[in-house]
N, C-alpha and C positions, 0 to 999 in steps of 0.2 A: 506459118510459124516463123517468127523472127529469129535470125541466126544469133545464137548465144556463144560468147567466147568463154572457154573454160569448161569445166566439168558440169554436165547437166544430169540431174537425177529425174527418173521416171518413177513416180509413186503410185501404186495401185492399192486402194483399200477395198476389201472384198468381204462378202458374207456368202458362204456356200448355202445352197438350198438344203433344207433339213433332211430331205430324202437321200442326199448324196452320202454314201457310206465313207467312213474314215479311210478305208483302203483306196477308194477312188480319189479322194482328196490328195492322199499321199502320192499317188501315181501322177496326178495333174501337176502337183508341185515339182516333182522330179522332171517332168516334161518341160515346165517353165524354166527350171534351173539349167536344163540342157541347152536352151536357146543360146546361152553365152558361148557354147562350143560351136554353134552353127552360124551365128550372125556376127560378123566381124566388128561392127560399130558398138556392139554391146560388150562393155568392158568388165562388168561385174554384176552379180545378182545376190541379193540377200532377202530373206523373208523371216517372218515371225508371226506368232499368234498374240492377240490382245491380252495384256496382263494388267490393264488399268484398274485402279481402285476407285476412280472418280465416277465411273459409269457414264462417261461422256462419249463413248465409242459409237453411238447412234446405230448400234446393231452390227457394225463391222467386226469381224472376227480375225481377219488375217491382213497383213500388210506385206507387199512385195516391192522391193526397191531395185531398180536397174540403173547402172551408171553408163553414161555416154560422154564422148568428148565434145559433142556439139548437138544442136537441134537438127542439123543436117543428118547426123548419125541416127537420131531418133526417127526421122522421116524414112531413112533407108531401112531401119528395123521394122517399122510399121508396114512397109510395102513388101518386105522379104517373104518369099513363099513359105518358109518354115514358121514364121510368126503368124501368117494368115491361117495356115493349117492348124497351128496350136490354138489360136484364138477361137476357131470354129469348134474346137473340142472344149475349151476352157469356159468361155462365156456362157454357154447354156447351163453350166453347172452352178452358176452364181444366182443368188436371190437378188443381190444388188452389188454395185461397185461404183467407185469414183476414181478418177485419174487426175493426177497433178504432176506438172513438170516444174522444176526450179533449177536455176543456175546457182551453183555453190559459190558462196561469198566467204571472205576471210572472217574469222571469229573476231568479235569485239571483246577486248580484255577489260574486265571491270575490277577496279581497285577500290577498296573501302578505306576511307580516312575520316576519322572523327564524325562518323554518322553520315557522311556524304559519299556519293559514289562518283568516281571520275572515269571517263573513258580515256584510255591511253591511246 
């Protein structure tokens, strides 16, 4: 993994198996959220359920976002015993998942003027 400078986001899209009860899903999400207290390079954790109206979610029902200061921090997170233990509990509960990492970039400001858009 190439070293990224600046904030790096780890995005996990997930669909839990149909037979996993809501109480178990809640327990797993709490365990995932607790990793931020156990693994120093993990700076923040957020999650949510799909609320799209376009039906483009490809069956994914949950999204999990973790924040790191670098890709080096992600590598440390992946190898950390607490993450390995959690992943061994979490992943078998999923029907499917996808993972994506991206480096945060500054926003582009768009200004409308006489029907044309200019990037500032």
